HTML snippet that shows the backbone in 3Dmol.js (N, CA, C, O; Angstrom):
<script src="https://3Dmol.org/build/3Dmol-min.js"></script>
<div id="view" style="width:600px;height:400px;position:relative"></div>
<script>
const pdb = `
ATOM      1  N   MET A   1       0.893  -1.237  -0.036  1.00  0.00           N
ATOM      2  CA  MET A   1       0.147   0.014  -0.051  1.00  0.00           C
ATOM      3  C   MET A   1       0.947   1.176   0.119  1.00  0.00           C
ATOM      4  O   MET A   1       1.882   1.180   0.920  1.00  0.00           O
ATOM      5  N   LYS A   2       0.578   2.402  -0.745  1.00  0.00           N
ATOM      6  CA  LYS A   2       0.856   3.428  -0.774  1.00  0.00           C
ATOM      7  C   LYS A   2       0.756   4.689  -0.179  1.00  0.00           C
ATOM      8  O   LYS A   2       0.166   5.358  -1.027  1.00  0.00           O
ATOM      9  N   ALA A   3       0.976   5.365   0.734  1.00  0.00           N
ATOM     10  CA  ALA A   3       0.417   6.556   1.188  1.00  0.00           C
ATOM     11  C   ALA A   3       1.296   7.876   0.502  1.00  0.00           C
ATOM     12  O   ALA A   3       2.504   8.052   0.342  1.00  0.00           O
ATOM     13  N   LYS A   4       0.150   8.669   0.195  1.00  0.00           N
ATOM     14  CA  LYS A   4       0.559   9.908  -0.247  1.00  0.00           C
ATOM     15  C   LYS A   4       0.064  10.931   0.945  1.00  0.00           C
ATOM     16  O   LYS A   4      -1.128  11.033   1.234  1.00  0.00           O
ATOM     17  N   VAL A   5       0.950  11.567   1.509  1.00  0.00           N
ATOM     18  CA  VAL A   5       1.037  12.802   2.377  1.00  0.00           C
ATOM     19  C   VAL A   5       1.331  14.115   2.027  1.00  0.00           C
ATOM     20  O   VAL A   5       2.464  14.374   1.620  1.00  0.00           O
ATOM     21  N   TYR A   6       0.223  15.256   2.152  1.00  0.00           N
ATOM     22  CA  TYR A   6       0.183  16.509   1.425  1.00  0.00           C
ATOM     23  C   TYR A   6       0.328  17.167   2.981  1.00  0.00           C
ATOM     24  O   TYR A   6      -0.387  16.899   3.946  1.00  0.00           O
ATOM     25  N   VAL A   7       1.467  18.107   2.933  1.00  0.00           N
ATOM     26  CA  VAL A   7       1.464  19.035   4.343  1.00  0.00           C
ATOM     27  C   VAL A   7       1.524  20.682   3.813  1.00  0.00           C
ATOM     28  O   VAL A   7       2.394  21.124   3.061  1.00  0.00           O
ATOM     29  N   THR A   8       0.551  21.354   4.309  1.00  0.00           N
ATOM     30  CA  THR A   8       0.539  22.924   4.159  1.00  0.00           C
ATOM     31  C   THR A   8       0.417  23.665   5.211  1.00  0.00           C
ATOM     32  O   THR A   8      -0.068  23.207   6.247  1.00  0.00           O
ATOM     33  N   LEU A   9       0.870  25.018   5.096  1.00  0.00           N
ATOM     34  CA  LEU A   9       0.591  25.911   6.240  1.00  0.00           C
ATOM     35  C   LEU A   9      -0.787  25.905   6.635  1.00  0.00           C
ATOM     36  O   LEU A   9      -1.533  25.434   5.777  1.00  0.00           O
ATOM     37  N   LYS A  10      -1.377  26.325   7.771  1.00  0.00           N
ATOM     38  CA  LYS A  10      -2.428  26.358   7.790  1.00  0.00           C
ATOM     39  C   LYS A  10      -2.933  28.145   7.551  1.00  0.00           C
ATOM     40  O   LYS A  10      -2.163  29.098   7.673  1.00  0.00           O
ATOM     41  N   ILE A  11      -4.464  28.231   7.179  1.00  0.00           N
ATOM     42  CA  ILE A  11      -4.669  29.478   6.312  1.00  0.00           C
ATOM     43  C   ILE A  11      -4.445  30.529   7.487  1.00  0.00           C
ATOM     44  O   ILE A  11      -4.706  30.116   8.618  1.00  0.00           O
ATOM     45  N   GLY A  12      -4.020  31.758   7.363  1.00  0.00           N
ATOM     46  CA  GLY A  12      -3.775  32.340   8.130  1.00  0.00           C
ATOM     47  C   GLY A  12      -2.077  32.673   8.554  1.00  0.00           C
ATOM     48  O   GLY A  12      -1.551  33.730   8.902  1.00  0.00           O
ATOM     49  N   VAL A  13      -1.479  31.249   8.353  1.00  0.00           N
ATOM     50  CA  VAL A  13      -0.233  31.646   8.982  1.00  0.00           C
ATOM     51  C   VAL A  13       0.641  31.982   7.437  1.00  0.00           C
ATOM     52  O   VAL A  13       0.330  31.581   6.316  1.00  0.00           O
ATOM     53  N   LEU A  14       1.750  32.802   7.812  1.00  0.00           N
ATOM     54  CA  LEU A  14       2.362  33.651   6.983  1.00  0.00           C
ATOM     55  C   LEU A  14       3.340  32.613   6.097  1.00  0.00           C
ATOM     56  O   LEU A  14       4.014  31.775   6.696  1.00  0.00           O
ATOM     57  N   ASP A  15       3.375  32.710   4.763  1.00  0.00           N
ATOM     58  CA  ASP A  15       4.043  31.585   3.893  1.00  0.00           C
ATOM     59  C   ASP A  15       4.609  32.590   3.137  1.00  0.00           C
ATOM     60  O   ASP A  15       4.098  33.248   2.230  1.00  0.00           O
ATOM     61  N   PRO A  16       6.194  32.661   3.806  1.00  0.00           N
ATOM     62  CA  PRO A  16       7.322  33.491   2.785  1.00  0.00           C
ATOM     63  C   PRO A  16       7.583  32.708   1.731  1.00  0.00           C
ATOM     64  O   PRO A  16       7.062  33.297   0.784  1.00  0.00           O
ATOM     65  N   GLN A  17       8.004  31.880   1.400  1.00  0.00           N
ATOM     66  CA  GLN A  17       8.565  30.789   0.356  1.00  0.00           C
ATOM     67  C   GLN A  17       7.307  30.884  -0.519  1.00  0.00           C
ATOM     68  O   GLN A  17       7.543  31.187  -1.688  1.00  0.00           O
ATOM     69  N   GLY A  18       5.985  30.681  -0.187  1.00  0.00           N
ATOM     70  CA  GLY A  18       4.861  30.845  -1.384  1.00  0.00           C
ATOM     71  C   GLY A  18       4.971  32.242  -2.035  1.00  0.00           C
ATOM     72  O   GLY A  18       4.788  32.297  -3.251  1.00  0.00           O
ATOM     73  N   LYS A  19       5.248  33.368  -1.362  1.00  0.00           N
ATOM     74  CA  LYS A  19       5.265  34.541  -1.565  1.00  0.00           C
ATOM     75  C   LYS A  19       6.417  34.726  -2.891  1.00  0.00           C
ATOM     76  O   LYS A  19       6.153  35.121  -4.026  1.00  0.00           O
ATOM     77  N   ALA A  20       7.693  34.327  -2.372  1.00  0.00           N
ATOM     78  CA  ALA A  20       8.692  34.257  -2.887  1.00  0.00           C
ATOM     79  C   ALA A  20       8.427  33.593  -4.359  1.00  0.00           C
ATOM     80  O   ALA A  20       8.772  34.188  -5.379  1.00  0.00           O
ATOM     81  N   VAL A  21       7.875  32.490  -4.386  1.00  0.00           N
ATOM     82  CA  VAL A  21       7.379  32.133  -5.383  1.00  0.00           C
ATOM     83  C   VAL A  21       6.463  32.915  -6.573  1.00  0.00           C
ATOM     84  O   VAL A  21       6.725  32.981  -7.774  1.00  0.00           O
ATOM     85  N   GLN A  22       5.441  33.418  -5.937  1.00  0.00           N
ATOM     86  CA  GLN A  22       4.527  34.483  -6.389  1.00  0.00           C
ATOM     87  C   GLN A  22       5.349  35.390  -7.211  1.00  0.00           C
ATOM     88  O   GLN A  22       5.397  35.477  -8.437  1.00  0.00           O
ATOM     89  N   HIS A  23       6.044  36.108  -6.222  1.00  0.00           N
ATOM     90  CA  HIS A  23       6.937  36.741  -7.021  1.00  0.00           C
ATOM     91  C   HIS A  23       7.868  36.770  -7.988  1.00  0.00           C
ATOM     92  O   HIS A  23       8.035  37.830  -8.591  1.00  0.00           O
ATOM     93  N   ALA A  24       8.518  35.815  -8.265  1.00  0.00           N
ATOM     94  CA  ALA A  24       9.314  34.839  -9.394  1.00  0.00           C
ATOM     95  C   ALA A  24       8.238  34.759 -10.344  1.00  0.00           C
ATOM     96  O   ALA A  24       8.304  35.408 -11.387  1.00  0.00           O
ATOM     97  N   LEU A  25       7.205  33.988 -10.070  1.00  0.00           N
ATOM     98  CA  LEU A  25       6.284  33.991 -11.548  1.00  0.00           C
ATOM     99  C   LEU A  25       5.720  35.153 -12.245  1.00  0.00           C
ATOM    100  O   LEU A  25       5.589  35.245 -13.465  1.00  0.00           O
ATOM    101  N   HIS A  26       5.314  36.258 -11.147  1.00  0.00           N
ATOM    102  CA  HIS A  26       5.450  37.593 -11.720  1.00  0.00           C
ATOM    103  C   HIS A  26       6.619  37.947 -12.577  1.00  0.00           C
ATOM    104  O   HIS A  26       6.343  38.149 -13.760  1.00  0.00           O
ATOM    105  N   ALA A  27       8.088  38.085 -12.160  1.00  0.00           N
ATOM    106  CA  ALA A  27       8.941  38.316 -12.827  1.00  0.00           C
ATOM    107  C   ALA A  27       8.966  37.625 -13.865  1.00  0.00           C
ATOM    108  O   ALA A  27       9.705  38.035 -14.759  1.00  0.00           O
ATOM    109  N   LEU A  28       8.271  36.503 -14.078  1.00  0.00           N
ATOM    110  CA  LEU A  28       8.562  35.747 -15.329  1.00  0.00           C
ATOM    111  C   LEU A  28       7.552  35.995 -16.244  1.00  0.00           C
ATOM    112  O   LEU A  28       7.432  35.229 -17.200  1.00  0.00           O
ATOM    113  N   GLY A  29       6.826  36.917 -16.112  1.00  0.00           N
ATOM    114  CA  GLY A  29       5.777  37.275 -17.337  1.00  0.00           C
ATOM    115  C   GLY A  29       4.153  36.668 -16.734  1.00  0.00           C
ATOM    116  O   GLY A  29       3.150  36.984 -17.374  1.00  0.00           O
ATOM    117  N   PHE A  30       4.032  35.820 -15.515  1.00  0.00           N
ATOM    118  CA  PHE A  30       2.833  34.948 -15.209  1.00  0.00           C
ATOM    119  C   PHE A  30       1.941  35.971 -14.596  1.00  0.00           C
ATOM    120  O   PHE A  30       1.661  35.458 -13.513  1.00  0.00           O
ATOM    121  N   GLU A  31       1.389  37.013 -14.652  1.00  0.00           N
ATOM    122  CA  GLU A  31       0.699  38.125 -14.136  1.00  0.00           C
ATOM    123  C   GLU A  31      -0.464  37.555 -13.600  1.00  0.00           C
ATOM    124  O   GLU A  31      -0.914  38.054 -12.569  1.00  0.00           O
ATOM    125  N   GLY A  32      -1.094  36.490 -14.174  1.00  0.00           N
ATOM    126  CA  GLY A  32      -2.529  35.862 -13.736  1.00  0.00           C
ATOM    127  C   GLY A  32      -2.343  35.207 -12.679  1.00  0.00           C
ATOM    128  O   GLY A  32      -3.356  34.620 -12.300  1.00  0.00           O
ATOM    129  N   VAL A  33      -1.261  35.047 -11.922  1.00  0.00           N
ATOM    130  CA  VAL A  33      -0.998  34.226 -10.688  1.00  0.00           C
ATOM    131  C   VAL A  33      -1.229  34.891  -9.712  1.00  0.00           C
ATOM    132  O   VAL A  33      -0.796  36.027  -9.515  1.00  0.00           O
ATOM    133  N   GLY A  34      -2.329  33.915  -8.594  1.00  0.00           N
ATOM    134  CA  GLY A  34      -2.774  35.045  -7.486  1.00  0.00           C
ATOM    135  C   GLY A  34      -1.821  34.530  -6.201  1.00  0.00           C
ATOM    136  O   GLY A  34      -0.609  34.364  -6.334  1.00  0.00           O
ATOM    137  N   ASP A  35      -2.466  34.321  -5.063  1.00  0.00           N
ATOM    138  CA  ASP A  35      -1.688  33.729  -3.919  1.00  0.00           C
ATOM    139  C   ASP A  35      -1.237  32.160  -4.441  1.00  0.00           C
ATOM    140  O   ASP A  35      -1.845  31.334  -5.122  1.00  0.00           O
ATOM    141  N   VAL A  36       0.098  32.139  -3.808  1.00  0.00           N
ATOM    142  CA  VAL A  36       0.856  30.949  -3.859  1.00  0.00           C
ATOM    143  C   VAL A  36       1.149  30.358  -2.278  1.00  0.00           C
ATOM    144  O   VAL A  36       1.762  30.884  -1.349  1.00  0.00           O
ATOM    145  N   ARG A  37       0.496  29.129  -2.367  1.00  0.00           N
ATOM    146  CA  ARG A  37       0.835  28.534  -0.731  1.00  0.00           C
ATOM    147  C   ARG A  37       1.955  27.285  -1.389  1.00  0.00           C
ATOM    148  O   ARG A  37       1.804  26.591  -2.394  1.00  0.00           O
ATOM    149  N   GLN A  38       2.697  27.307  -0.748  1.00  0.00           N
ATOM    150  CA  GLN A  38       3.722  26.047  -0.775  1.00  0.00           C
ATOM    151  C   GLN A  38       3.700  24.836   0.499  1.00  0.00           C
ATOM    152  O   GLN A  38       3.848  25.268   1.643  1.00  0.00           O
ATOM    153  N   GLY A  39       3.565  23.720   0.360  1.00  0.00           N
ATOM    154  CA  GLY A  39       3.800  22.679   0.966  1.00  0.00           C
ATOM    155  C   GLY A  39       4.591  21.680   0.734  1.00  0.00           C
ATOM    156  O   GLY A  39       5.242  21.853  -0.296  1.00  0.00           O
ATOM    157  N   LYS A  40       4.853  20.466   1.404  1.00  0.00           N
ATOM    158  CA  LYS A  40       5.292  19.345   1.439  1.00  0.00           C
ATOM    159  C   LYS A  40       4.635  18.261   0.691  1.00  0.00           C
ATOM    160  O   LYS A  40       3.425  18.389   0.505  1.00  0.00           O
ATOM    161  N   PHE A  41       5.271  17.134   0.195  1.00  0.00           N
ATOM    162  CA  PHE A  41       4.207  16.131  -0.451  1.00  0.00           C
ATOM    163  C   PHE A  41       5.671  14.900  -0.006  1.00  0.00           C
ATOM    164  O   PHE A  41       6.873  14.994  -0.258  1.00  0.00           O
ATOM    165  N   VAL A  42       4.900  13.840   0.715  1.00  0.00           N
ATOM    166  CA  VAL A  42       5.862  12.854   1.349  1.00  0.00           C
ATOM    167  C   VAL A  42       4.903  11.497   0.602  1.00  0.00           C
ATOM    168  O   VAL A  42       3.684  11.560   0.445  1.00  0.00           O
ATOM    169  N   GLU A  43       5.724  10.361   0.223  1.00  0.00           N
ATOM    170  CA  GLU A  43       5.067   9.521  -0.392  1.00  0.00           C
ATOM    171  C   GLU A  43       5.724   8.165   0.646  1.00  0.00           C
ATOM    172  O   GLU A  43       6.949   8.129   0.753  1.00  0.00           O
ATOM    173  N   ILE A  44       4.991   7.214   1.298  1.00  0.00           N
ATOM    174  CA  ILE A  44       5.536   6.083   1.852  1.00  0.00           C
ATOM    175  C   ILE A  44       4.934   5.200   1.541  1.00  0.00           C
ATOM    176  O   ILE A  44       3.726   5.309   1.329  1.00  0.00           O
ATOM    177  N   GLU A  45       5.694   3.861   1.398  1.00  0.00           N
ATOM    178  CA  GLU A  45       5.506   2.535   0.781  1.00  0.00           C
ATOM    179  C   GLU A  45       5.244   1.791   2.426  1.00  0.00           C
ATOM    180  O   GLU A  45       6.069   1.717   3.337  1.00  0.00           O
ATOM    181  N   LEU A  46       4.130   1.406   2.416  1.00  0.00           N
ATOM    182  CA  LEU A  46       3.678   0.388   3.592  1.00  0.00           C
ATOM    183  C   LEU A  46       3.332  -1.166   3.126  1.00  0.00           C
ATOM    184  O   LEU A  46       2.810  -1.618   2.107  1.00  0.00           O
ATOM    185  N   ASP A  47       3.848  -1.771   4.308  1.00  0.00           N
ATOM    186  CA  ASP A  47       3.536  -3.128   4.600  1.00  0.00           C
ATOM    187  C   ASP A  47       2.488  -3.495   4.671  1.00  0.00           C
ATOM    188  O   ASP A  47       2.207  -4.667   4.419  1.00  0.00           O
ATOM    189  N   GLU A  48       1.588  -2.589   5.041  1.00  0.00           N
ATOM    190  CA  GLU A  48       0.106  -2.844   5.737  1.00  0.00           C
ATOM    191  C   GLU A  48      -0.856  -3.462   4.706  1.00  0.00           C
ATOM    192  O   GLU A  48      -0.697  -3.139   3.529  1.00  0.00           O
ATOM    193  N   THR A  49      -1.654  -4.158   4.972  1.00  0.00           N
ATOM    194  CA  THR A  49      -2.556  -4.442   3.772  1.00  0.00           C
ATOM    195  C   THR A  49      -4.075  -3.662   4.383  1.00  0.00           C
ATOM    196  O   THR A  49      -4.839  -3.006   3.676  1.00  0.00           O
ATOM    197  N   ASP A  50      -4.213  -3.877   5.536  1.00  0.00           N
ATOM    198  CA  ASP A  50      -5.734  -3.255   6.306  1.00  0.00           C
ATOM    199  C   ASP A  50      -5.575  -1.878   6.187  1.00  0.00           C
ATOM    200  O   ASP A  50      -4.688  -1.258   6.773  1.00  0.00           O
ATOM    201  N   ARG A  51      -6.810  -1.132   5.087  1.00  0.00           N
ATOM    202  CA  ARG A  51      -6.500   0.052   4.836  1.00  0.00           C
ATOM    203  C   ARG A  51      -6.806   0.946   5.926  1.00  0.00           C
ATOM    204  O   ARG A  51      -6.388   2.097   5.804  1.00  0.00           O
ATOM    205  N   ALA A  52      -7.586   0.587   7.185  1.00  0.00           N
ATOM    206  CA  ALA A  52      -7.849   1.442   8.345  1.00  0.00           C
ATOM    207  C   ALA A  52      -6.532   1.384   9.072  1.00  0.00           C
ATOM    208  O   ALA A  52      -5.855   2.411   9.114  1.00  0.00           O
ATOM    209  N   GLN A  53      -6.127   0.340   9.618  1.00  0.00           N
ATOM    210  CA  GLN A  53      -4.716   0.568  10.373  1.00  0.00           C
ATOM    211  C   GLN A  53      -3.744   1.300   9.476  1.00  0.00           C
ATOM    212  O   GLN A  53      -2.980   2.110  10.001  1.00  0.00           O
ATOM    213  N   ALA A  54      -3.692   1.046   7.898  1.00  0.00           N
ATOM    214  CA  ALA A  54      -2.661   1.938   7.621  1.00  0.00           C
ATOM    215  C   ALA A  54      -3.098   3.471   7.627  1.00  0.00           C
ATOM    216  O   ALA A  54      -2.246   4.359   7.615  1.00  0.00           O
ATOM    217  N   GLU A  55      -4.278   3.706   7.644  1.00  0.00           N
ATOM    218  CA  GLU A  55      -4.706   5.312   7.666  1.00  0.00           C
ATOM    219  C   GLU A  55      -4.099   5.828   8.923  1.00  0.00           C
ATOM    220  O   GLU A  55      -3.494   6.899   8.980  1.00  0.00           O
ATOM    221  N   ARG A  56      -4.333   4.809  10.198  1.00  0.00           N
ATOM    222  CA  ARG A  56      -4.427   5.218  11.606  1.00  0.00           C
ATOM    223  C   ARG A  56      -2.597   5.470  11.690  1.00  0.00           C
ATOM    224  O   ARG A  56      -2.101   6.451  12.244  1.00  0.00           O
ATOM    225  N   ALA A  57      -1.835   4.430  11.058  1.00  0.00           N
ATOM    226  CA  ALA A  57      -0.343   4.509  11.060  1.00  0.00           C
ATOM    227  C   ALA A  57       0.106   5.829  10.609  1.00  0.00           C
ATOM    228  O   ALA A  57       0.701   6.598  11.364  1.00  0.00           O
ATOM    229  N   VAL A  58      -0.194   6.125   9.285  1.00  0.00           N
ATOM    230  CA  VAL A  58       0.116   7.243   8.605  1.00  0.00           C
ATOM    231  C   VAL A  58      -0.672   8.749   9.400  1.00  0.00           C
ATOM    232  O   VAL A  58      -0.227   9.846   9.061  1.00  0.00           O
ATOM    233  N   ASP A  59      -1.443   8.707  10.093  1.00  0.00           N
ATOM    234  CA  ASP A  59      -1.888   9.816  10.795  1.00  0.00           C
ATOM    235  C   ASP A  59      -0.910   9.878  12.219  1.00  0.00           C
ATOM    236  O   ASP A  59      -0.664  10.984  12.701  1.00  0.00           O
ATOM    237  N   GLU A  60      -0.559   9.063  12.638  1.00  0.00           N
ATOM    238  CA  GLU A  60       0.552   8.961  13.644  1.00  0.00           C
ATOM    239  C   GLU A  60       1.559   9.716  13.289  1.00  0.00           C
ATOM    240  O   GLU A  60       1.910  10.818  13.713  1.00  0.00           O
ATOM    241  N   MET A  61       2.067   8.933  12.350  1.00  0.00           N
ATOM    242  CA  MET A  61       3.292   9.525  11.300  1.00  0.00           C
ATOM    243  C   MET A  61       3.210  10.837  11.283  1.00  0.00           C
ATOM    244  O   MET A  61       4.231  11.283  11.806  1.00  0.00           O
ATOM    245  N   CYS A  62       2.455  11.735  10.920  1.00  0.00           N
ATOM    246  CA  CYS A  62       2.236  12.793  10.456  1.00  0.00           C
ATOM    247  C   CYS A  62       1.840  13.853  11.888  1.00  0.00           C
ATOM    248  O   CYS A  62       2.117  15.046  12.012  1.00  0.00           O
ATOM    249  N   ARG A  63       1.232  13.100  12.706  1.00  0.00           N
ATOM    250  CA  ARG A  63       1.415  13.963  14.117  1.00  0.00           C
ATOM    251  C   ARG A  63       2.824  13.814  14.672  1.00  0.00           C
ATOM    252  O   ARG A  63       3.297  14.824  15.193  1.00  0.00           O
ATOM    253  N   GLN A  64       3.376  12.999  14.650  1.00  0.00           N
ATOM    254  CA  GLN A  64       4.495  12.813  15.428  1.00  0.00           C
ATOM    255  C   GLN A  64       5.689  13.270  14.793  1.00  0.00           C
ATOM    256  O   GLN A  64       6.750  13.375  15.409  1.00  0.00           O
ATOM    257  N   LEU A  65       5.521  13.612  13.289  1.00  0.00           N
ATOM    258  CA  LEU A  65       7.265  13.566  12.589  1.00  0.00           C
ATOM    259  C   LEU A  65       6.600  14.478  11.403  1.00  0.00           C
ATOM    260  O   LEU A  65       7.172  15.507  11.043  1.00  0.00           O
ATOM    261  N   LEU A  66       5.768  14.193  11.004  1.00  0.00           N
ATOM    262  CA  LEU A  66       5.787  15.121   9.076  1.00  0.00           C
ATOM    263  C   LEU A  66       5.156  16.299   9.225  1.00  0.00           C
ATOM    264  O   LEU A  66       5.501  17.179   8.437  1.00  0.00           O
ATOM    265  N   ALA A  67       4.317  16.563  10.025  1.00  0.00           N
ATOM    266  CA  ALA A  67       3.718  17.905  10.509  1.00  0.00           C
ATOM    267  C   ALA A  67       3.829  18.254  11.351  1.00  0.00           C
ATOM    268  O   ALA A  67       3.919  17.491  12.312  1.00  0.00           O
ATOM    269  N   ASN A  68       3.899  19.831  11.526  1.00  0.00           N
ATOM    270  CA  ASN A  68       3.864  20.651  12.737  1.00  0.00           C
ATOM    271  C   ASN A  68       2.230  21.104  13.146  1.00  0.00           C
ATOM    272  O   ASN A  68       1.670  22.156  12.840  1.00  0.00           O
ATOM    273  N   THR A  69       1.772  20.159  13.793  1.00  0.00           N
ATOM    274  CA  THR A  69      -0.033  20.359  13.812  1.00  0.00           C
ATOM    275  C   THR A  69      -0.299  21.919  14.177  1.00  0.00           C
ATOM    276  O   THR A  69      -1.430  22.380  14.026  1.00  0.00           O
ATOM    277  N   VAL A  70       0.692  22.666  14.627  1.00  0.00           N
ATOM    278  CA  VAL A  70       0.462  23.736  15.320  1.00  0.00           C
ATOM    279  C   VAL A  70       0.107  24.860  13.858  1.00  0.00           C
ATOM    280  O   VAL A  70      -0.804  25.682  13.764  1.00  0.00           O
ATOM    281  N   ILE A  71       0.905  24.608  13.111  1.00  0.00           N
ATOM    282  CA  ILE A  71       0.768  25.436  11.910  1.00  0.00           C
ATOM    283  C   ILE A  71       0.540  24.815  10.703  1.00  0.00           C
ATOM    284  O   ILE A  71       0.377  25.419   9.643  1.00  0.00           O
ATOM    285  N   GLU A  72       0.526  23.774  10.825  1.00  0.00           N
ATOM    286  CA  GLU A  72       0.528  22.597   9.508  1.00  0.00           C
ATOM    287  C   GLU A  72      -0.792  21.943   9.248  1.00  0.00           C
ATOM    288  O   GLU A  72      -1.013  21.141  10.155  1.00  0.00           O
ATOM    289  N   ASP A  73      -1.664  21.969   8.449  1.00  0.00           N
ATOM    290  CA  ASP A  73      -2.623  21.046   7.857  1.00  0.00           C
ATOM    291  C   ASP A  73      -2.018  19.541   7.283  1.00  0.00           C
ATOM    292  O   ASP A  73      -0.799  19.486   7.119  1.00  0.00           O
ATOM    293  N   TYR A  74      -2.745  18.460   7.009  1.00  0.00           N
ATOM    294  CA  TYR A  74      -2.133  17.834   6.589  1.00  0.00           C
ATOM    295  C   TYR A  74      -3.088  16.872   6.303  1.00  0.00           C
ATOM    296  O   TYR A  74      -4.050  16.741   7.060  1.00  0.00           O
ATOM    297  N   SER A  75      -2.896  15.836   4.828  1.00  0.00           N
ATOM    298  CA  SER A  75      -4.146  14.985   3.927  1.00  0.00           C
ATOM    299  C   SER A  75      -3.301  13.833   3.507  1.00  0.00           C
ATOM    300  O   SER A  75      -2.189  13.773   2.983  1.00  0.00           O
ATOM    301  N   ILE A  76      -4.159  12.941   3.892  1.00  0.00           N
ATOM    302  CA  ILE A  76      -3.745  11.291   3.362  1.00  0.00           C
ATOM    303  C   ILE A  76      -4.669  10.843   2.200  1.00  0.00           C
ATOM    304  O   ILE A  76      -5.897  10.808   2.110  1.00  0.00           O
ATOM    305  N   ASP A  77      -3.563  10.476   1.244  1.00  0.00           N
ATOM    306  CA  ASP A  77      -4.300   9.611   0.570  1.00  0.00           C
ATOM    307  C   ASP A  77      -3.875   8.146   0.170  1.00  0.00           C
ATOM    308  O   ASP A  77      -2.829   7.890  -0.426  1.00  0.00           O
ATOM    309  N   LEU A  78      -4.765   7.259   0.548  1.00  0.00           N
ATOM    310  CA  LEU A  78      -3.980   5.639   0.200  1.00  0.00           C
ATOM    311  C   LEU A  78      -4.428   5.094  -1.165  1.00  0.00           C
ATOM    312  O   LEU A  78      -5.538   5.277  -1.665  1.00  0.00           O
ATOM    313  N   GLU A  79      -3.345   4.356  -1.731  1.00  0.00           N
ATOM    314  CA  GLU A  79      -3.532   3.449  -2.626  1.00  0.00           C
ATOM    315  C   GLU A  79      -3.019   2.200  -2.665  1.00  0.00           C
ATOM    316  O   GLU A  79      -1.855   1.892  -2.408  1.00  0.00           O
ATOM    317  N   ASP A  80      -4.040   1.372  -3.042  1.00  0.00           N
ATOM    318  CA  ASP A  80      -3.737  -0.187  -2.629  1.00  0.00           C
ATOM    319  C   ASP A  80      -2.585  -0.660  -3.726  1.00  0.00           C
ATOM    320  O   ASP A  80      -2.131  -1.804  -3.691  1.00  0.00           O
TER     321      ASP A  80
END
`;
const viewer = $3Dmol.createViewer("view");
viewer.addModel(pdb, "pdb");
viewer.setStyle({}, {cartoon: {color: "spectrum"}});
viewer.zoomTo();
viewer.render();
</script>
């Protein structure tokens, strides 16, 4: 089973990297670009076959290591 984890800053948390990307895109002529938010993507191969157990395990990984839950949100997609 494969888990895809997306980690992004919570709404309202300043995103200086996103702003830098936005300014760079404007400088390259992409004027139609609005707000840019940057995040992280983590792909994890799991030996687990039980979907519910895999989701619980990845959720715990996110809470303990992959995301700073004070300022970041995360979402998990599982693929069989």
